[in-house]
N, CA, C and O atoms as a GROMACS GRO file, in nm:
protein
  568
    1UNK      N    1  -0.557   0.807  -2.843
    1UNK     CA    2  -0.493   0.901  -2.754
    1UNK      C    3  -0.349   0.920  -2.803
    1UNK      O    4  -0.284   0.824  -2.846
    2UNK      N    5  -0.302   1.040  -2.798
    2UNK     CA    6  -0.164   1.070  -2.838
    2UNK      C    7  -0.066   1.006  -2.740
    2UNK      O    8  -0.097   0.992  -2.621
    3UNK      N    9   0.050   0.966  -2.789
    3UNK     CA   10   0.147   0.900  -2.702
    3UNK      C   11   0.199   0.993  -2.592
    3UNK      O   12   0.232   0.947  -2.482
    4UNK      N   13   0.205   1.122  -2.620
    4UNK     CA   14   0.255   1.213  -2.517
    4UNK      C   15   0.160   1.223  -2.399
    4UNK      O   16   0.202   1.257  -2.289
    5UNK      N   17   0.031   1.194  -2.422
    5UNK     CA   18  -0.064   1.193  -2.311
    5UNK      C   19  -0.024   1.088  -2.208
    5UNK      O   20  -0.032   1.112  -2.087
    6UNK      N   21   0.020   0.972  -2.256
    6UNK     CA   22   0.061   0.865  -2.165
    6UNK      C   23   0.183   0.907  -2.083
    6UNK      O   24   0.195   0.873  -1.966
    7UNK      N   25   0.275   0.982  -2.147
    7UNK     CA   26   0.392   1.030  -2.073
    7UNK      C   27   0.352   1.128  -1.963
    7UNK      O   28   0.405   1.124  -1.852
    8UNK      N   29   0.259   1.215  -1.995
    8UNK     CA   30   0.210   1.313  -1.895
    8UNK      C   31   0.142   1.240  -1.780
    8UNK      O   32   0.166   1.271  -1.663
    9UNK      N   33   0.056   1.143  -1.812
    9UNK     CA   34  -0.013   1.066  -1.708
    9UNK      C   35   0.088   0.991  -1.622
    9UNK      O   36   0.076   0.990  -1.500
   10UNK      N   37   0.188   0.928  -1.685
   10UNK     CA   38   0.289   0.853  -1.611
   10UNK      C   39   0.371   0.940  -1.519
   10UNK      O   40   0.393   0.906  -1.403
   11UNK      N   41   0.416   1.054  -1.569
   11UNK     CA   42   0.497   1.144  -1.487
   11UNK      C   43   0.413   1.203  -1.374
   11UNK      O   44   0.462   1.218  -1.262
   12UNK      N   45   0.288   1.236  -1.402
   12UNK     CA   46   0.200   1.290  -1.297
   12UNK      C   47   0.177   1.185  -1.188
   12UNK      O   48   0.181   1.218  -1.069
   13UNK      N   49   0.154   1.060  -1.227
   13UNK     CA   50   0.132   0.955  -1.127
   13UNK      C   51   0.258   0.935  -1.042
   13UNK      O   52   0.248   0.918  -0.921
   14UNK      N   53   0.375   0.937  -1.105
   14UNK     CA   54   0.499   0.922  -1.028
   14UNK      C   55   0.518   1.040  -0.932
   14UNK      O   56   0.561   1.020  -0.818
   15UNK      N   57   0.487   1.160  -0.977
   15UNK     CA   58   0.500   1.277  -0.890
   15UNK      C   59   0.404   1.269  -0.772
   15UNK      O   60   0.442   1.298  -0.659
   16UNK      N   61   0.279   1.228  -0.798
   16UNK     CA   62   0.182   1.215  -0.689
   16UNK      C   63   0.225   1.107  -0.590
   16UNK      O   64   0.203   1.122  -0.470
   17UNK      N   65   0.287   1.000  -0.639
   17UNK     CA   66   0.335   0.894  -0.549
   17UNK      C   67   0.439   0.949  -0.453
   17UNK      O   68   0.440   0.914  -0.335
   18UNK      N   69   0.526   1.034  -0.503
   18UNK     CA   70   0.630   1.093  -0.417
   18UNK      C   71   0.567   1.175  -0.305
   18UNK      O   72   0.610   1.167  -0.190
   19UNK      N   73   0.465   1.253  -0.338
   19UNK     CA   74   0.405   1.342  -0.239
   19UNK      C   75   0.299   1.275  -0.152
   19UNK      O   76   0.279   1.316  -0.037
   20UNK      N   77   0.231   1.173  -0.204
   20UNK     CA   78   0.121   1.111  -0.130
   20UNK      C   79   0.157   0.978  -0.066
   20UNK      O   80   0.090   0.936   0.028
   21UNK      N   81   0.261   0.912  -0.114
   21UNK     CA   82   0.303   0.782  -0.062
   21UNK      C   83   0.185   0.686  -0.051
   21UNK      O   84   0.137   0.657   0.059
   22UNK      N   85   0.138   0.637  -0.165
   22UNK     CA   86   0.019   0.552  -0.170
   22UNK      C   87   0.050   0.403  -0.162
   22UNK      O   88  -0.037   0.320  -0.187
   23UNK      N   89   0.171   0.368  -0.126
   23UNK     CA   90   0.205   0.226  -0.119
   23UNK      C   91   0.235   0.168  -0.256
   23UNK      O   92   0.212   0.049  -0.280
   24UNK      N   93   0.286   0.251  -0.344
   24UNK     CA   94   0.329   0.213  -0.479
   24UNK      C   95   0.215   0.193  -0.578
   24UNK      O   96   0.241   0.150  -0.690
   25UNK      N   97   0.091   0.223  -0.542
   25UNK     CA   98  -0.018   0.212  -0.638
   25UNK      C   99   0.004   0.308  -0.754
   25UNK      O  100   0.000   0.268  -0.871
   26UNK      N  101   0.027   0.435  -0.723
   26UNK     CA  102   0.048   0.533  -0.829
   26UNK      C  103   0.179   0.511  -0.902
   26UNK      O  104   0.190   0.539  -1.021
   27UNK      N  105   0.279   0.461  -0.832
   27UNK     CA  106   0.408   0.430  -0.896
   27UNK      C  107   0.387   0.326  -1.005
   27UNK      O  108   0.435   0.343  -1.118
   28UNK      N  109   0.317   0.218  -0.972
   28UNK     CA  110   0.290   0.111  -1.068
   28UNK      C  111   0.209   0.165  -1.187
   28UNK      O  112   0.240   0.135  -1.302
   29UNK      N  113   0.105   0.244  -1.159
   29UNK     CA  114   0.024   0.300  -1.266
   29UNK      C  115   0.106   0.396  -1.353
   29UNK      O  116   0.088   0.402  -1.474
   30UNK      N  117   0.194   0.472  -1.289
   30UNK     CA  118   0.280   0.565  -1.364
   30UNK      C  119   0.374   0.492  -1.457
   30UNK      O  120   0.391   0.532  -1.572
   31UNK      N  121   0.436   0.385  -1.408
   31UNK     CA  122   0.527   0.307  -1.492
   31UNK      C  123   0.449   0.242  -1.607
   31UNK      O  124   0.497   0.240  -1.720
   32UNK      N  125   0.331   0.190  -1.578
   32UNK     CA  126   0.248   0.129  -1.684
   32UNK      C  127   0.212   0.233  -1.790
   32UNK      O  128   0.215   0.202  -1.909
   33UNK      N  129   0.180   0.355  -1.750
   33UNK     CA  130   0.149   0.461  -1.846
   33UNK      C  131   0.271   0.496  -1.930
   33UNK      O  132   0.259   0.519  -2.050
   34UNK      N  133   0.388   0.499  -1.868
   34UNK     CA  134   0.510   0.526  -1.944
   34UNK      C  135   0.540   0.415  -2.043
   34UNK      O  136   0.586   0.441  -2.154
   35UNK      N  137   0.514   0.291  -2.005
   35UNK     CA  138   0.532   0.177  -2.096
   35UNK      C  139   0.443   0.195  -2.218
   35UNK      O  140   0.488   0.178  -2.332
   36UNK      N  141   0.317   0.230  -2.197
   36UNK     CA  142   0.225   0.252  -2.308
   36UNK      C  143   0.272   0.369  -2.394
   36UNK      O  144   0.266   0.363  -2.517
   37UNK      N  145   0.319   0.474  -2.330
   37UNK     CA  146   0.370   0.588  -2.405
   37UNK      C  147   0.487   0.552  -2.495
   37UNK      O  148   0.495   0.596  -2.609
   38UNK      N  149   0.576   0.470  -2.442
   38UNK     CA  150   0.693   0.428  -2.521
   38UNK      C  151   0.651   0.342  -2.640
   38UNK      O  152   0.694   0.365  -2.752
   39UNK      N  153   0.566   0.241  -2.614
   39UNK     CA  154   0.530   0.153  -2.726
   39UNK      C  155   0.437   0.222  -2.825
   39UNK      O  156   0.434   0.186  -2.942
   40UNK      N  157   0.361   0.321  -2.779
   40UNK     CA  158   0.278   0.398  -2.872
   40UNK      C  159   0.366   0.489  -2.958
   40UNK      O  160   0.340   0.507  -3.077
   41UNK      N  161   0.471   0.545  -2.899
   41UNK     CA  162   0.564   0.628  -2.974
   41UNK      C  163   0.637   0.546  -3.080
   41UNK      O  164   0.662   0.594  -3.190
   42UNK      N  165   0.670   0.422  -3.046
   42UNK     CA  166   0.737   0.334  -3.141
   42UNK      C  167   0.642   0.280  -3.248
   42UNK      O  168   0.686   0.216  -3.343
   43UNK      N  169   0.514   0.304  -3.233
   43UNK     CA  170   0.416   0.260  -3.331
   43UNK      C  171   0.375   0.115  -3.318
   43UNK      O  172   0.314   0.059  -3.409
   44UNK      N  173   0.407   0.052  -3.204
   44UNK     CA  174   0.372  -0.088  -3.183
   44UNK      C  175   0.222  -0.104  -3.161
   44UNK      O  176   0.162  -0.201  -3.206
   45UNK      N  177   0.162  -0.008  -3.091
   45UNK     CA  178   0.017  -0.010  -3.070
   45UNK      C  179  -0.040   0.125  -3.114
   45UNK      O  180   0.029   0.227  -3.112
   46UNK      N  181  -0.165   0.124  -3.154
   46UNK     CA  182  -0.233   0.249  -3.187
   46UNK      C  183  -0.381   0.231  -3.156
   46UNK      O  184  -0.432   0.119  -3.154
   47UNK      N  185  -0.446   0.339  -3.133
   47UNK     CA  186  -0.588   0.334  -3.095
   47UNK      C  187  -0.601   0.328  -2.944
   47UNK      O  188  -0.530   0.254  -2.876
   48UNK      N  189  -0.694   0.407  -2.894
   48UNK     CA  190  -0.704   0.418  -2.748
   48UNK      C  191  -0.748   0.287  -2.683
   48UNK      O  192  -0.712   0.261  -2.569
   49UNK      N  193  -0.827   0.204  -2.753
   49UNK     CA  194  -0.871   0.078  -2.694
   49UNK      C  195  -0.753  -0.016  -2.672
   49UNK      O  196  -0.740  -0.077  -2.565
   50UNK      N  197  -0.668  -0.028  -2.772
   50UNK     CA  198  -0.549  -0.114  -2.760
   50UNK      C  199  -0.455  -0.059  -2.654
   50UNK      O  200  -0.400  -0.135  -2.575
   51UNK      N  201  -0.436   0.070  -2.653
   51UNK     CA  202  -0.348   0.132  -2.553
   51UNK      C  203  -0.402   0.109  -2.412
   51UNK      O  204  -0.326   0.082  -2.320
   52UNK      N  205  -0.533   0.119  -2.396
   52UNK     CA  206  -0.594   0.096  -2.265
   52UNK      C  207  -0.574  -0.048  -2.219
   52UNK      O  208  -0.546  -0.074  -2.102
   53UNK      N  209  -0.588  -0.142  -2.312
   53UNK     CA  210  -0.566  -0.283  -2.278
   53UNK      C  211  -0.420  -0.306  -2.238
   53UNK      O  212  -0.393  -0.375  -2.140
   54UNK      N  213  -0.327  -0.248  -2.312
   54UNK     CA  214  -0.184  -0.262  -2.279
   54UNK      C  215  -0.156  -0.198  -2.143
   54UNK      O  216  -0.077  -0.251  -2.064
   55UNK      N  217  -0.220  -0.086  -2.115
   55UNK     CA  218  -0.203  -0.020  -1.986
   55UNK      C  219  -0.248  -0.110  -1.870
   55UNK      O  220  -0.175  -0.126  -1.772
   56UNK      N  221  -0.366  -0.167  -1.882
   56UNK     CA  222  -0.419  -0.254  -1.777
   56UNK      C  223  -0.332  -0.378  -1.760
   56UNK      O  224  -0.299  -0.415  -1.647
   57UNK      N  225  -0.294  -0.441  -1.869
   57UNK     CA  226  -0.209  -0.560  -1.861
   57UNK      C  227  -0.073  -0.525  -1.800
   57UNK      O  228  -0.022  -0.600  -1.716
   58UNK      N  229  -0.015  -0.413  -1.840
   58UNK     CA  230   0.114  -0.370  -1.783
   58UNK      C  231   0.102  -0.346  -1.634
   58UNK      O  232   0.189  -0.387  -1.556
   59UNK      N  233  -0.004  -0.279  -1.593
   59UNK     CA  234  -0.023  -0.250  -1.451
   59UNK      C  235  -0.038  -0.379  -1.369
   59UNK      O  236   0.020  -0.391  -1.262
   60UNK      N  237  -0.115  -0.473  -1.420
   60UNK     CA  238  -0.134  -0.600  -1.349
   60UNK      C  239  -0.004  -0.677  -1.340
   60UNK      O  240   0.030  -0.730  -1.234
   61UNK      N  241   0.070  -0.685  -1.450
   61UNK     CA  242   0.198  -0.757  -1.450
   61UNK      C  243   0.297  -0.690  -1.355
   61UNK      O  244   0.363  -0.757  -1.276
   62UNK      N  245   0.307  -0.558  -1.362
   62UNK     CA  246   0.398  -0.487  -1.272
   62UNK      C  247   0.359  -0.506  -1.127
   62UNK      O  248   0.444  -0.529  -1.041
   63UNK      N  249   0.229  -0.497  -1.099
   63UNK     CA  250   0.184  -0.515  -0.961
   63UNK      C  251   0.215  -0.655  -0.911
   63UNK      O  252   0.261  -0.673  -0.798
   64UNK      N  253   0.192  -0.755  -0.996
   64UNK     CA  254   0.214  -0.894  -0.957
   64UNK      C  255   0.360  -0.921  -0.925
   64UNK      O  256   0.391  -0.990  -0.828
   65UNK      N  257   0.451  -0.868  -1.006
   65UNK     CA  258   0.592  -0.904  -0.992
   65UNK      C  259   0.677  -0.799  -0.921
   65UNK      O  260   0.789  -0.830  -0.881
   66UNK      N  261   0.627  -0.677  -0.904
   66UNK     CA  262   0.711  -0.572  -0.850
   66UNK      C  263   0.666  -0.516  -0.715
   66UNK      O  264   0.750  -0.477  -0.635
   67UNK      N  265   0.537  -0.512  -0.690
   67UNK     CA  266   0.484  -0.443  -0.572
   67UNK      C  267   0.538  -0.501  -0.441
   67UNK      O  268   0.583  -0.426  -0.355
   68UNK      N  269   0.534  -0.632  -0.426
   68UNK     CA  270   0.579  -0.693  -0.301
   68UNK      C  271   0.728  -0.669  -0.278
   68UNK      O  272   0.771  -0.645  -0.164
   69UNK      N  273   0.806  -0.674  -0.384
   69UNK     CA  274   0.951  -0.649  -0.371
   69UNK      C  275   0.978  -0.505  -0.328
   69UNK      O  276   1.067  -0.480  -0.248
   70UNK      N  277   0.901  -0.411  -0.383
   70UNK     CA  278   0.917  -0.271  -0.344
   70UNK      C  279   0.876  -0.250  -0.198
   70UNK      O  280   0.942  -0.176  -0.125
   71UNK      N  281   0.767  -0.314  -0.156
   71UNK     CA  282   0.722  -0.302  -0.017
   71UNK      C  283   0.829  -0.356   0.078
   71UNK      O  284   0.858  -0.293   0.180
   72UNK      N  285   0.887  -0.471   0.044
   72UNK     CA  286   0.992  -0.530   0.130
   72UNK      C  287   1.115  -0.440   0.134
   72UNK      O  288   1.179  -0.428   0.238
   73UNK      N  289   1.149  -0.379   0.022
   73UNK     CA  290   1.264  -0.290   0.017
   73UNK      C  291   1.244  -0.171   0.112
   73UNK      O  292   1.337  -0.130   0.182
   74UNK      N  293   1.124  -0.116   0.113
   74UNK     CA  294   1.094  -0.003   0.201
   74UNK      C  295   1.096  -0.048   0.348
   74UNK      O  296   1.148   0.023   0.434
   75UNK      N  297   1.040  -0.165   0.375
   75UNK     CA  298   1.033  -0.214   0.513
   75UNK      C  299   1.166  -0.266   0.565
   75UNK      O  300   1.180  -0.291   0.684
   76UNK      N  301   1.263  -0.284   0.477
   76UNK     CA  302   1.391  -0.342   0.516
   76UNK      C  303   1.455  -0.264   0.632
   76UNK      O  304   1.520  -0.323   0.718
   77UNK      N  305   1.437  -0.132   0.633
   77UNK     CA  306   1.495  -0.050   0.738
   77UNK      C  307   1.420  -0.058   0.870
   77UNK      O  308   1.474  -0.021   0.974
   78UNK      N  309   1.296  -0.106   0.866
   78UNK     CA  310   1.219  -0.116   0.989
   78UNK      C  311   1.264  -0.237   1.068
   78UNK      O  312   1.294  -0.342   1.011
   79UNK      N  313   1.268  -0.224   1.197
   79UNK     CA  314   1.305  -0.334   1.283
   79UNK      C  315   1.185  -0.378   1.364
   79UNK      O  316   1.095  -0.299   1.392
   80UNK      N  317   1.185  -0.504   1.401
   80UNK     CA  318   1.077  -0.556   1.484
   80UNK      C  319   1.081  -0.486   1.620
   80UNK      O  320   1.188  -0.454   1.672
   81UNK      N  321   0.965  -0.464   1.674
   81UNK     CA  322   0.954  -0.401   1.806
   81UNK      C  323   0.953  -0.513   1.909
   81UNK      O  324   0.868  -0.602   1.905
   82UNK      N  325   1.047  -0.508   2.002
   82UNK     CA  326   1.053  -0.614   2.102
   82UNK      C  327   0.976  -0.575   2.228
   82UNK      O  328   0.965  -0.457   2.262
   83UNK      N  329   0.924  -0.674   2.296
   83UNK     CA  330   0.856  -0.653   2.423
   83UNK      C  331   0.711  -0.612   2.412
   83UNK      O  332   0.649  -0.579   2.513
   84UNK      N  333   0.654  -0.614   2.292
   84UNK     CA  334   0.516  -0.571   2.279
   84UNK      C  335   0.418  -0.688   2.270
   84UNK      O  336   0.299  -0.672   2.299
   85UNK      N  337   0.466  -0.805   2.230
   85UNK     CA  338   0.376  -0.920   2.216
   85UNK      C  339   0.317  -0.954   2.353
   85UNK      O  340   0.390  -0.968   2.451
   86UNK      N  341   0.185  -0.966   2.358
   86UNK     CA  342   0.115  -0.993   2.483
   86UNK      C  343   0.069  -0.868   2.556
   86UNK      O  344  -0.008  -0.878   2.651
   87UNK      N  345   0.116  -0.752   2.513
   87UNK     CA  346   0.076  -0.627   2.577
   87UNK      C  347  -0.068  -0.591   2.536
   87UNK      O  348  -0.120  -0.641   2.437
   88UNK      N  349  -0.129  -0.504   2.616
   88UNK     CA  350  -0.264  -0.455   2.586
   88UNK      C  351  -0.252  -0.316   2.527
   88UNK      O  352  -0.188  -0.227   2.584
   89UNK      N  353  -0.316  -0.296   2.412
   89UNK     CA  354  -0.317  -0.167   2.345
   89UNK      C  355  -0.461  -0.122   2.330
   89UNK      O  356  -0.550  -0.204   2.307
   90UNK      N  357  -0.485   0.008   2.343
   90UNK     CA  358  -0.620   0.064   2.334
   90UNK      C  359  -0.637   0.127   2.195
   90UNK      O  360  -0.560   0.215   2.157
   91UNK      N  361  -0.737   0.080   2.120
   91UNK     CA  362  -0.766   0.135   1.988
   91UNK      C  363  -0.820   0.277   2.002
   91UNK      O  364  -0.908   0.302   2.085
   92UNK      N  365  -0.768   0.368   1.922
   92UNK     CA  366  -0.815   0.506   1.927
   92UNK      C  367  -0.911   0.537   1.812
   92UNK      O  368  -0.960   0.649   1.798
   93UNK      N  369  -0.938   0.435   1.731
   93UNK     CA  370  -1.036   0.447   1.624
   93UNK      C  371  -1.089   0.307   1.592
   93UNK      O  372  -1.026   0.208   1.629
   94UNK      N  373  -1.202   0.300   1.526
   94UNK     CA  374  -1.258   0.170   1.488
   94UNK      C  375  -1.173   0.110   1.377
   94UNK      O  376  -1.139   0.177   1.280
   95UNK      N  377  -1.139  -0.020   1.393
   95UNK     CA  378  -1.056  -0.088   1.294
   95UNK      C  379  -1.130  -0.213   1.248
   95UNK      O  380  -1.157  -0.304   1.327
   96UNK      N  381  -1.163  -0.216   1.121
   96UNK     CA  382  -1.231  -0.332   1.063
   96UNK      C  383  -1.134  -0.449   1.050
   96UNK      O  384  -1.013  -0.428   1.050
   97UNK      N  385  -1.185  -0.572   1.039
   97UNK     CA  386  -1.096  -0.687   1.022
   97UNK      C  387  -1.006  -0.670   0.899
   97UNK      O  388  -1.050  -0.626   0.792
   98UNK      N  389  -0.880  -0.706   0.916
   98UNK     CA  390  -0.777  -0.700   0.813
   98UNK      C  391  -0.753  -0.558   0.762
   98UNK      O  392  -0.713  -0.538   0.648
   99UNK      N  393  -0.779  -0.459   0.847
   99UNK     CA  394  -0.754  -0.320   0.814
   99UNK      C  395  -0.659  -0.260   0.917
   99UNK      O  396  -0.632  -0.320   1.021
  100UNK      N  397  -0.610  -0.142   0.888
  100UNK     CA  398  -0.517  -0.074   0.979
  100UNK      C  399  -0.583   0.047   1.042
  100UNK      O  400  -0.675   0.107   0.986
  101UNK      N  401  -0.533   0.080   1.158
  101UNK     CA  402  -0.582   0.196   1.230
  101UNK      C  403  -0.479   0.238   1.333
  101UNK      O  404  -0.362   0.203   1.321
  102UNK      N  405  -0.521   0.312   1.432
  102UNK     CA  406  -0.430   0.363   1.534
  102UNK      C  407  -0.471   0.316   1.672
  102UNK      O  408  -0.587   0.284   1.697
  103UNK      N  409  -0.373   0.313   1.760
  103UNK     CA  410  -0.398   0.276   1.899
  103UNK      C  411  -0.293   0.335   1.989
  103UNK      O  412  -0.194   0.392   1.943
  104UNK      N  413  -0.315   0.321   2.118
  104UNK     CA  414  -0.224   0.380   2.216
  104UNK      C  415  -0.165   0.272   2.305
  104UNK      O  416  -0.237   0.188   2.360
  105UNK      N  417  -0.033   0.274   2.317
  105UNK     CA  418   0.041   0.181   2.402
  105UNK      C  419   0.158   0.256   2.462
  105UNK      O  420   0.229   0.327   2.392
  106UNK      N  421   0.177   0.240   2.592
  106UNK     CA  422   0.287   0.304   2.664
  106UNK      C  423   0.290   0.455   2.645
  106UNK      O  424   0.396   0.517   2.644
  107UNK      N  425   0.171   0.516   2.629
  107UNK     CA  426   0.162   0.661   2.616
  107UNK      C  427   0.195   0.714   2.477
  107UNK      O  428   0.207   0.835   2.458
  108UNK      N  429   0.210   0.624   2.379
  108UNK     CA  430   0.242   0.666   2.242
  108UNK      C  431   0.139   0.610   2.145
  108UNK      O  432   0.074   0.509   2.173
  109UNK      N  433   0.124   0.676   2.033
  109UNK     CA  434   0.035   0.629   1.928
  109UNK      C  435   0.110   0.530   1.839
  109UNK      O  436   0.224   0.553   1.798
  110UNK      N  437   0.043   0.417   1.810
  110UNK     CA  438   0.102   0.311   1.728
  110UNK      C  439   0.011   0.281   1.612
  110UNK      O  440  -0.110   0.305   1.617
  111UNK      N  441   0.070   0.227   1.506
  111UNK     CA  442  -0.008   0.178   1.392
  111UNK      C  443  -0.048   0.035   1.423
  111UNK      O  444   0.036  -0.049   1.456
  112UNK      N  445  -0.179   0.007   1.413
  112UNK     CA  446  -0.231  -0.126   1.445
  112UNK      C  447  -0.290  -0.190   1.320
  112UNK      O  448  -0.343  -0.122   1.233
  113UNK      N  449  -0.280  -0.322   1.314
  113UNK     CA  450  -0.345  -0.399   1.209
  113UNK      C  451  -0.432  -0.503   1.277
  113UNK      O  452  -0.384  -0.587   1.352
  114UNK      N  453  -0.562  -0.497   1.249
  114UNK     CA  454  -0.657  -0.590   1.309
  114UNK      C  455  -0.649  -0.722   1.233
  114UNK      O  456  -0.696  -0.731   1.119
  115UNK      N  457  -0.590  -0.824   1.294
  115UNK     CA  458  -0.581  -0.955   1.228
  115UNK      C  459  -0.691  -1.049   1.273
  115UNK      O  460  -0.696  -1.164   1.230
  116UNK      N  461  -0.779  -0.999   1.358
  116UNK     CA  462  -0.892  -1.079   1.406
  116UNK      C  463  -1.006  -1.080   1.306
  116UNK      O  464  -1.002  -1.012   1.203
  117UNK      N  465  -1.108  -1.156   1.339
  117UNK     CA  466  -1.226  -1.168   1.252
  117UNK      C  467  -1.334  -1.066   1.286
  117UNK      O  468  -1.427  -1.046   1.208
  118UNK      N  469  -1.322  -1.001   1.402
  118UNK     CA  470  -1.425  -0.906   1.442
  118UNK      C  471  -1.370  -0.764   1.444
  118UNK      O  472  -1.250  -0.741   1.457
  119UNK      N  473  -1.462  -0.669   1.429
  119UNK     CA  474  -1.427  -0.527   1.430
  119UNK      C  475  -1.375  -0.487   1.567
  119UNK      O  476  -1.425  -0.534   1.669
  120UNK      N  477  -1.275  -0.400   1.569
  120UNK     CA  478  -1.223  -0.345   1.694
  120UNK      C  479  -1.282  -0.205   1.707
  120UNK      O  480  -1.244  -0.116   1.632
  121UNK      N  481  -1.375  -0.185   1.803
  121UNK     CA  482  -1.433  -0.052   1.819
  121UNK      C  483  -1.335   0.046   1.883
  121UNK      O  484  -1.242   0.005   1.953
  122UNK      N  485  -1.356   0.172   1.859
  122UNK     CA  486  -1.273   0.276   1.920
  122UNK      C  487  -1.285   0.266   2.073
  122UNK      O  488  -1.395   0.254   2.127
  123UNK      N  489  -1.172   0.270   2.140
  123UNK     CA  490  -1.168   0.261   2.285
  123UNK      C  491  -1.154   0.119   2.338
  123UNK      O  492  -1.136   0.100   2.458
  124UNK      N  493  -1.162   0.019   2.250
  124UNK     CA  494  -1.154  -0.121   2.294
  124UNK      C  495  -1.009  -0.160   2.321
  124UNK      O  496  -0.916  -0.105   2.263
  125UNK      N  497  -0.993  -0.258   2.411
  125UNK     CA  498  -0.861  -0.310   2.441
  125UNK      C  499  -0.832  -0.429   2.350
  125UNK      O  500  -0.919  -0.514   2.325
  126UNK      N  501  -0.709  -0.433   2.301
  126UNK     CA  502  -0.665  -0.539   2.211
  126UNK      C  503  -0.538  -0.603   2.265
  126UNK      O  504  -0.463  -0.540   2.340
  127UNK      N  505  -0.515  -0.726   2.226
  127UNK     CA  506  -0.390  -0.795   2.260
  127UNK      C  507  -0.298  -0.788   2.141
  127UNK      O  508  -0.340  -0.812   2.027
  128UNK      N  509  -0.172  -0.757   2.166
  128UNK     CA  510  -0.072  -0.755   2.060
  128UNK      C  511  -0.027  -0.899   2.037
  128UNK      O  512   0.025  -0.964   2.128
  129UNK      N  513  -0.048  -0.949   1.914
  129UNK     CA  514  -0.014  -1.086   1.878
  129UNK      C  515   0.128  -1.092   1.821
  129UNK      O  516   0.203  -1.185   1.852
  130UNK      N  517   0.164  -0.995   1.738
  130UNK     CA  518   0.297  -0.989   1.679
  130UNK      C  519   0.320  -0.848   1.626
  130UNK      O  520   0.232  -0.762   1.634
  131UNK      N  521   0.439  -0.826   1.571
  131UNK     CA  522   0.466  -0.697   1.508
  131UNK      C  523   0.532  -0.721   1.373
  131UNK      O  524   0.608  -0.815   1.354
  132UNK      N  525   0.500  -0.631   1.280
  132UNK     CA  526   0.559  -0.633   1.147
  132UNK      C  527   0.621  -0.496   1.127
  132UNK      O  528   0.553  -0.401   1.090
  133UNK      N  529   0.750  -0.488   1.152
  133UNK     CA  530   0.815  -0.358   1.153
  133UNK      C  531   0.760  -0.278   1.270
  133UNK      O  532   0.768  -0.322   1.384
  134UNK      N  533   0.705  -0.163   1.240
  134UNK     CA  534   0.648  -0.080   1.348
  134UNK      C  535   0.496  -0.092   1.355
  134UNK      O  536   0.432  -0.016   1.428
  135UNK      N  537   0.439  -0.184   1.282
  135UNK     CA  538   0.295  -0.210   1.287
  135UNK      C  539   0.268  -0.326   1.382
  135UNK      O  540   0.328  -0.433   1.369
  136UNK      N  541   0.178  -0.304   1.475
  136UNK     CA  542   0.143  -0.408   1.571
  136UNK      C  543   0.018  -0.483   1.522
  136UNK      O  544  -0.085  -0.421   1.493
  137UNK      N  545   0.028  -0.615   1.512
  137UNK     CA  546  -0.088  -0.696   1.477
  137UNK      C  547  -0.163  -0.728   1.605
  137UNK      O  548  -0.106  -0.780   1.701
  138UNK      N  549  -0.292  -0.695   1.605
  138UNK     CA  550  -0.372  -0.707   1.726
  138UNK      C  551  -0.500  -0.785   1.701
  138UNK      O  552  -0.548  -0.798   1.588
  139UNK      N  553  -0.555  -0.838   1.812
  139UNK     CA  554  -0.688  -0.900   1.813
  139UNK      C  555  -0.764  -0.840   1.930
  139UNK      O  556  -0.706  -0.804   2.032
  140UNK      N  557  -0.895  -0.829   1.913
  140UNK     CA  558  -0.981  -0.777   2.017
  140UNK      C  559  -0.975  -0.868   2.139
  140UNK      O  560  -0.987  -0.990   2.127
  141UNK      N  561  -0.957  -0.807   2.258
  141UNK     CA  562  -0.957  -0.885   2.382
  141UNK      C  563  -1.099  -0.927   2.413
  141UNK      O  564  -1.193  -0.850   2.394
  142UNK      N  565  -1.113  -1.049   2.461
  142UNK     CA  566  -1.248  -1.099   2.495
  142UNK      C  567  -1.268  -1.100   2.642
  142UNK      O  568  -1.375  -1.138   2.689
   0.00000   0.00000   0.00000
C-alpha cells in the first residue's frame, strides 16, 4: 500500500472522530494510521503485510497507554451528581449488564450504566448505586 493511503485513512479517521465522538476509537486508529504513513514514507517498513502489522501494534499500544488518559481528560469537567444515590430511576430502554442506556429520574432523561448482573428491562425500576460524572450506575430493584 502506498504511504499516502495511510495518511488519508488517518486523517479520515480523525475527522470522523470529531463528528461522531466514538470515545477515541477512531482517534486511536487515525493516529496509528498516521504513524504507519510516516514510517512507510521514511522507508522503515514496506509491504502491506508489514504495514498492517505495524498498524495493529501501534493501535494496541496507543489504546493501552493513551485511551484511559484521554477519557479522564474529557471527564475532568464533569462533576459528580449529588443526592441521587439511593434514588429510584425508571429505565426507558433495556440495558444489558455492564452496558449503558437511558432512564428517567426527576422528570429528566439520564444516562444509566447497569452495574448489576441481570438485564434491566425497559420500564423497570432501578436503584442508583453511585454516579460517575453524569452517568448513574444502577442495579435492578428486587
